[in-house]
ROTOR-461250 format. One line per 3 residues: number of its first residue (from 1); their letters; for each residue x, z, y of C-alpha. Coordinates in nm, 3 decimals, decimal comma, always signed. Each point is the difference from the previous one (the first is absolute). Layout:
// ROTOR-461250
NUM = A = X:Z:Y ~ ...
//
This chain:
// ROTOR-461250
1 = MVD = -2,455:+2,863:-1,205 ~ -0,093:-0,253:+0,263 ~ +0,332:-0,176:-0,024
4 = RVY = -0,057:-0,052:-0,371 ~ -0,353:-0,146:+0,048 ~ +0,127:-0,200:+0,297
7 = KED = +0,300:-0,138:-0,203 ~ -0,240:-0,096:-0,296 ~ -0,281:-0,139:+0,214
10 = LPQ = +0,217:-0,239:+0,198 ~ +0,094:-0,214:-0,298 ~ -0,370:+0,005:-0,121
13 = SRK = -0,110:-0,118:+0,345 ~ +0,262:-0,281:-0,010 ~ -0,118:-0,105:-0,340
16 = KLE = -0,363:-0,013:+0,108 ~ +0,088:-0,194:+0,315 ~ +0,213:-0,255:-0,185
19 = DLK = -0,289:-0,051:-0,259 ~ -0,248:-0,044:+0,294 ~ +0,228:-0,242:+0,170
22 = HEF = +0,030:-0,209:-0,314 ~ -0,378:-0,001:-0,035 ~ -0,067:-0,099:+0,358
25 = VEL = +0,254:-0,289:-0,027 ~ -0,163:-0,124:-0,316 ~ -0,335:-0,016:+0,203
28 = GPP = +0,167:-0,246:+0,219 ~ -0,147:-0,148:+0,315 ~ -0,240:-0,020:+0,183
31 = GTR = -0,021:+0,348:+0,161 ~ +0,212:+0,262:+0,149 ~ +0,340:+0,030:-0,147
34 = WAK = -0,017:+0,367:-0,081 ~ +0,331:-0,004:-0,187 ~ +0,181:-0,109:+0,315
37 = LRI = -0,204:+0,191:+0,245 ~ -0,039:+0,338:-0,159 ~ +0,177:+0,028:-0,335
40 = EPL = +0,352:-0,111:+0,098 ~ +0,027:+0,248:+0,295 ~ -0,127:+0,287:-0,224
43 = LKH = +0,257:-0,093:-0,269 ~ +0,275:+0,012:+0,276 ~ -0,130:+0,349:+0,100
46 = VDT = +0,024:+0,116:-0,358 ~ +0,358:-0,145:-0,017 ~ +0,105:+0,187:+0,301
49 = LEY = -0,158:+0,325:-0,113 ~ +0,161:-0,015:-0,346 ~ +0,337:-0,092:+0,148
52 = LIH = -0,008:+0,290:+0,230 ~ -0,130:+0,256:-0,247 ~ +0,273:-0,088:-0,244
55 = SDE = +0,280:-0,047:+0,251 ~ +0,308:+0,227:+0,014 ~ -0,103:+0,093:+0,357
58 = FSS = -0,311:+0,172:-0,131 ~ +0,083:+0,096:-0,356 ~ +0,132:+0,336:+0,091
61 = ESS = -0,304:+0,073:+0,229 ~ -0,255:+0,038:-0,278 ~ -0,062:+0,362:+0,064
64 = RLT = -0,044:-0,046:+0,372 ~ -0,219:-0,315:-0,043 ~ -0,281:+0,228:-0,120
67 = KGV = -0,062:+0,081:+0,366 ~ -0,116:-0,358:+0,039 ~ -0,265:+0,015:-0,279
70 = ELF = -0,268:-0,110:+0,242 ~ +0,203:-0,303:+0,099 ~ +0,081:-0,105:-0,344
73 = HSD = -0,369:+0,046:-0,114 ~ -0,109:-0,220:+0,287 ~ +0,233:-0,284:-0,129
76 = LVY = -0,158:+0,020:-0,345 ~ -0,362:+0,006:+0,142 ~ +0,083:-0,301:+0,209
79 = LRQ = +0,138:-0,198:-0,288 ~ -0,298:+0,110:-0,230 ~ -0,261:-0,091:+0,258
82 = NVK = +0,164:-0,346:+0,055 ~ +0,018:-0,057:-0,374 ~ -0,370:+0,080:-0,046
85 = GLE = -0,093:-0,219:+0,294 ~ +0,191:-0,285:-0,141 ~ -0,160:+0,045:-0,335
88 = KLL = -0,346:-0,025:+0,161 ~ +0,103:-0,301:+0,176 ~ +0,135:-0,170:-0,311
91 = LSE = -0,339:+0,072:-0,172 ~ -0,183:-0,153:+0,305 ~ +0,221:-0,307:+0,003
94 = RRR = -0,049:-0,053:-0,376 ~ -0,379:+0,024:+0,040 ~ +0,011:-0,243:+0,294
97 = LKK = +0,197:-0,262:-0,205 ~ -0,230:+0,031:-0,293 ~ -0,290:-0,127:+0,204
//
């Protein structure tokens, strides 16, 4: 069960991060470059996780990976919290620029 959710949630996280990156870049300077500072490292993390979960090395391990449910869950929580935080930052930046 967790591997299915994990495999489905990683592409969704990637999509959200890519959308946020685009929106932050559109805001332009001045301000913190959140796309470079936070989003790009998170996208690299998603790339690595997706690569590993689909690699030949781990493809036959699916049944044994269930022992790592807590670890996989923590990856998803980490990504979700970062996406939510970035969404809040984006709203804040938009409000600031409207003033």
